[in-house]
N, C-alpha and C positions, 0 to 999 in steps of 0.2 A: 336567188342563190339556190343551187342544187341542194335537195333535201339531205343527200348523203354527206355533202360537205358541211352543211349546217349541223348535222348530228355530230360529226367529228369535232367541229369547233366547240360545240356545247360541252362535249365530254372533256376536252382538254381544259377548257376554262373552269369547269366545275372541279376537276382534280386540282387545278392550281389554287382555286379558292379554298380547298380543303387541305392545302399544303401537302398534297400527295406528290411523290417523286415523279418527275417527268424527265426522260432522258433525251439527250441530243439525237439519238437514233430515231426516237418517236417523232421529234420535230422534223428531222430530215425526211422521214417517210411521208409525213403530211405535206411538206413542201414539194416533194416529187410527184404528188398527185395533182397539184394545182393546174398543170397544163391541161388536164382533162376537164377542168371546170371553168377556166377563165381565158379570155382573149386579151390581147394587148390593148391598152387604153391610150387616149390622147394625152399630150403633155398637159392640156388644160385639166383633165381628170386628175393627173398626178399633182398638179399645183393646187387643185381644190383640196385634196387630202392633206397636203403639206400645210395648207392654210388652217385646216381643222386642227392639226397638231400644234398650231401656233407659230409656224414657220421657224422652227429651231435652227434650220440651216442658215438663216440670215445672221445668226450670232457666231458663226464659225468662219474662220479664214480658210477658204476652199481653193485648192489647186485642182483644176478640172483637166483630165488627160484623155485624149482620143488618139486614134491612129490605127494602122493595120498591123504593124510589127513593132515590138519594143515597148509597148505601153507599160506592161508590168515591170519591166526592168527599170524604166525611167522612174516609175512610182517608187520602186524599192531604193534606188540610189538617192532620190530626194528624201525619203523617210530616214535613211541611214545617216545622211549628212545633217539634217535638221535635228535628229536625236542627238548626234554628236555635239551639236551646238547648244544642247541643253533645253531644247523645246520638246513638249509633249506632242506626239504626232500620231494621228489616226490615219488608217489606210484602208480603203474599200476597193478590192480588186476581184476579178473573176477570170476564168473559173477556178474552182479549188481542185487540188490534185487528189487528195485522199479524204479529208474531212471538211464539211461545209463551214466550220468556224474559221478555217484558214482565210476566208474572204474578208474577215474583219481583224485588223491588227492595231495594236497600240504600241508605239515605240519598237516596231519591228517584230513583235511577238503576237501570234494569234490569240484572240480572246479565249478565256477558259470555256469549257463546256457549260459550266454553271452560269456564267454571264450570258452565253448564247441563249440558253433556255429562258433565262429571265427576260431578255430583250424580245425573244420570239413571242412569249406569252403576252408581254405588254403590247407588242405590235398587233397581235391577233385581237386583243381586247379593244384596242382603239379602232381597228377596222370594223368590228361589230358595232361599236358605239356610233361610228360614222353613219352606217345604215342608210346609204343613199342609193335608191333604186337597185338594190341587190348587188351593189358594187363589191367586187373582190379582186384584188390585184393579181397580176401574173406572178410567176415564180421570181423573176428578176425584180419586178416592182416591189414585191414583198421584202426581198432582201435589201433593196435600196431604202425602204422605209425603216427597216431594222437599223441600218447604218445611221440614218438621221436621228433616230431615237437613242441609239447607243451613244453617239458622240455628243448628245445633249446631256444624258445622264452621267456619262463619264467624259467630262470636257477635255478637249485637246486644244493646243495652240494652233495647229494646222491640221486640216483634213485633206488628204490626197485622194481624189475621187476619180476612179477609172470608169469610162463608159463601158457598157455591156456590148452594144452593137451599133456601129455607125457613130452618131452624135446628135444630129438635128432632131430625130424623133426618139432618142434614147431617154429612158426615164430620168437619168441623172441630169439631163438638160433642163429639167424643171428648176434647177438651181439658177437663180437670176443674178447672183452677186458674187461670183468667184473673184479672187484677187489676181488670178493668173489662169490663162488657158494654155494648153500644151497640145501640139499635134505631132506625133512621132512619124516615122516612115509610112508613106502611103503606097499601097500596092493592090494587087488583085486578090480579093477575098470577099466572101458573102455577096457575090454579084447578083444573086437572085433577090437580094433585099436592097443593095446600095447602088446598083447600076453596073453597066458593062464597060465603062470607060474610066480611065484615071480621073478625068475631070468630074464625072458624075460621083464617083466615090469620094473625091476630095471635097465636093460640095456638101456631102452628108457629114463628113468629119468637121468641116469648117462651120457647121451649124452650131458648134459650141461657143464660137467667138461671141463675146458680149460687148456692147457699146462702151468704149472708153477703157476696156480691160486689155492689157497687153497679151499678145499671143507669141509664144516661142514655138518654132516649128523646124523640122528637119527638111532641108532643101535638097531633095534627091532628084525629083523629076520636074522639068519645066511646066508640065501640064498641071500638076498639083500645086506647085508654087504659085502659078498665076492665079488659080482659083482662091487660094488662101489670102494672098496679098489683096486681091480685089474685094473679098469679103471684109477684110480688116479695114481697108480704106473706106468702104461703105459705112462701117460702124465706128469710124474714128478710133480704131484700135491700133496701137503700135505693134507692127509685125517684126519679129526678130528672127532672122534666119540662121540656122546652124548649118554650115557648109562642110561637105566632106573634105574639101581641099585644106581646111584649117585643122584637120585631125591628122597628125603626122607621126612618123617614127614608131609605128605600132610594131611591137615585138613581143614574142613569148620568151620568158626567161624564168629563172629560179632565184629565190632568196638564199641567204646563207644556211637556212634550215632545210633547203631542198623543196620548199613549197613553190608550185608553179603559179605564175601570174602573167598578165600582160602589162606592158608599160607603153605609154604614148604621150605625146605632147598635143596641146590644144591652144590655138590662138583664138580666143574669144573676142567678142565685141569690146570687152572691157580690159582684158589682161592676157598675158601669155603664160600658160602653165606648162612647165617642162617636167617630164618623168612622173606623170600621174600613174598610179598603179591600180589594177583591178584583180581580185582573186578569182580568175577564170582563165581558161585558154581560148575563149571565144573572142576573136578579134573584132567581131561585129559589135561587141559590147562597148567598145570605145565610142562608137557613134551614139549609143544611148546615154553613156556617161557624159558625153559632151553636151547633149541636150539638157541633161540634169544640171550640169555646171552653169549653163546659161540661165536656166530658170532660177538657180540659187543667186546668181548675180542680180537678176531683176528683183528678187525678194529683198536682197540687201539694199537695193535702191529704195525699196519701200519701207526700210527701217529695220529689217531683220539683222540681228547681230551674228553674222556667219563669217568666220575667219578662213583664210586659205588653209590653215592646218585642219580645221573642221572638214573642209572639202576633201583634202587629201586622205585623212584618216577615215572619213565616212565612206568614201568610195572604196578604199582598200578593204574595209571590214564588212562591206555589204555582201550578203549571200542571197541568191535568188534560186530557189530549187528548180531543177530540170531545165536549166538554160546552159547547155553544155556542161552539166554537172557531172563530175567524176564520182559516182555513187560508191564504187569500189575501185581499187587500183586497176586501171585499164578498162573500166566500164563507164562509158559516157552516155548520159541521157539528155536529149534536147527536145524542147517543146515545139520545134519547127513544124508548121502545119499548113503552110501555103507556099506558093512557088518562090517568092522572094525569101521567105524564111528558110526553105530548103536549100536555096543557093548559098545563103550565108552559112548554113550548117555544113554544107559540103566544102566551102572554103576553109572552115575551121578544121574539118577532118583532114583536108589536104595539108594543113599547116602542122598537124600533130604527127610527129614521126614515131614509128614503132618498129621493133625488131622482127615481129612476126606478121601475121595476116591481119587485115582489117575486115571485121564482120559487121553486117548491118542487121538490126532488128527493126522491122517496119510494120506499122499499122496506121490506118487512116479512116476518116469518115467520108460518107458518100457525097456530102455537099461541098467538097473541096475539088480542086482541079487535079484529081488523083492520077489521071492518065498522064497529064503533063509533068506532074511531079515524078512519077515512076520513070518517064522518059529521061528526065534530067538526071536522076540518080544513075541510071544505066549508062547514059552518055558519058558521064564523068569518069566511069570506070575505076572507082576508088576502092571497091570492095571485092574481096575474094570469095565471099559467100553471103547469101541473103536469107533471112528467116522472117517470114511474113505471117503476122498474127491477125486473126479476126478479133475485133475489140468487143468488150462487154458493154455495148450500148446499141440501142435500136438504130442509131445513125451509121453504124459501121458498114464498110463495103464488105460484101460477102466473099467467102473464100473463092467461089467460082469466078466472080467478077475480077478479083485480084489476079487469079491465075491467067485469065484472058488478057488483062492489061499488061502483065509482065511478059507473057509470051509474044503478044503483038509488038511490044516495044523492042524485045530482043530480036525479033525477025526484022523489024524496020532498021535496026542499028547493025544487023549482021553479027550479033553476039552468039558465040557457040561455047558451050561448056561451063558457063557460070552456074554453080549449084544454087538452087532456090528451093527452100522447103516451106511448106504451108501448115499452119496450125489453127485449130478452132478456138483457141483462147490464148491469152497472153502468158498465163502461168506456165503452160507446157512449152511455149516458145522460149521463155526465159530459162527454164530448167535445161532445155536441150542445148541452147547456145552456150551456156556456161559449161555444160558437160563436154561440148565439142571444142571448147577453147583450150589452146595449148600455151605453154610458156612463151611470152613475147607477143601473143595475139592481143588486139584491142577490139572491144565490142562497142559499137555505136548504135543508139536507138533514136528514132525520129519518126515523124509523120502525123502526130496528134498529141495534144495535151492529155487526152484520154489514155493513150498508150503510156505516156510518161507517168501519169498518176497510178496506173495499174502496175507498172513495173515497180514504182516506189513502194507500193503496198506488198509486193512479193519479195523484193530484195531486203 
């Protein structure tokens, strides 16, 4: 272990032993340094540390969720309905938008800063006691171990566990005994790690399927469906497909108080649900809600006491930040960050009518298909002006590269006269777009969860 890291660990543990105050900001700073000290470990390494902890995850009913798009939304819908059904529900998701404790929730609410610090110190202490060949987990592995310890100390009836990246080699896949696995929509993302074809990416996601454990998945592409079904057959796992054709009558409407929501019907494997409602204007969320409903039906088969009323009320009251969220009247922020996500975002923009202009605030990281995404945005022609921000992360695409990409795509599409402004940071872009906005104009933001989080911290 690096001497600098060892010194920092020693200082934090000594302060904890002396009951000195440790803030969540200090914990966050320490966590953000970990990538400089540690490399990703094998699943066997992760299992070894879990065994040292006493395998507390084996005492928790875990729902393990993977996929390219919609993972967080499905997790949130599941949590909301199970909480409505009077279960205590833990949820571990990533990334966070503003504060790192957002990754850990109980009954839909992030854990307090005090609980975060408590579990962080306990995790740090157990890692040092483990003391195996200088072992120190990566950033995500550390947070996963925190989740395991947290939901052991603060027990829950169900733990909804979202993968960080992929599935097969993800730290969360060290969990050997989930009660259900879930695979949401699969598309092109993280190809440098997961493969360049849908089949290769699907094989990584399908790596979470466990022998004899049912898997619910969204049946969007034949290539991914074939891989998932084949893996499920190999492991004697029941594969339950959620098909788009069974999600019907999707419509944006308002309730008597003027609140906007979408209504839809879903013909599941078990039942027919008419007029389900979601508190969002994003039609793509009907797909994620349908996946969650099917998961809940499988849990009900396994003995969970979940009524149709629980499902209806849990879906309607579910809130998931920065997924076509109307942060202020007429200002929508969406976390879409890959091509499939952007296409769904643009479909939602098209569905939302406004009396004035539609303005886009855009920012993206460099390991995404950002040129293809920019091309798709310009091709759809939905925006009257575009405001492009450089993100406050080392992964951001530079302003110069963004200018080149937008100009190249404009030339290729023959677009003339579309105003595009560039900013070195998100705060300036947000300030300017709000100042430029007139009555009746709508502002939409998308391209990265980093962008969504940075906007949320400004607005």
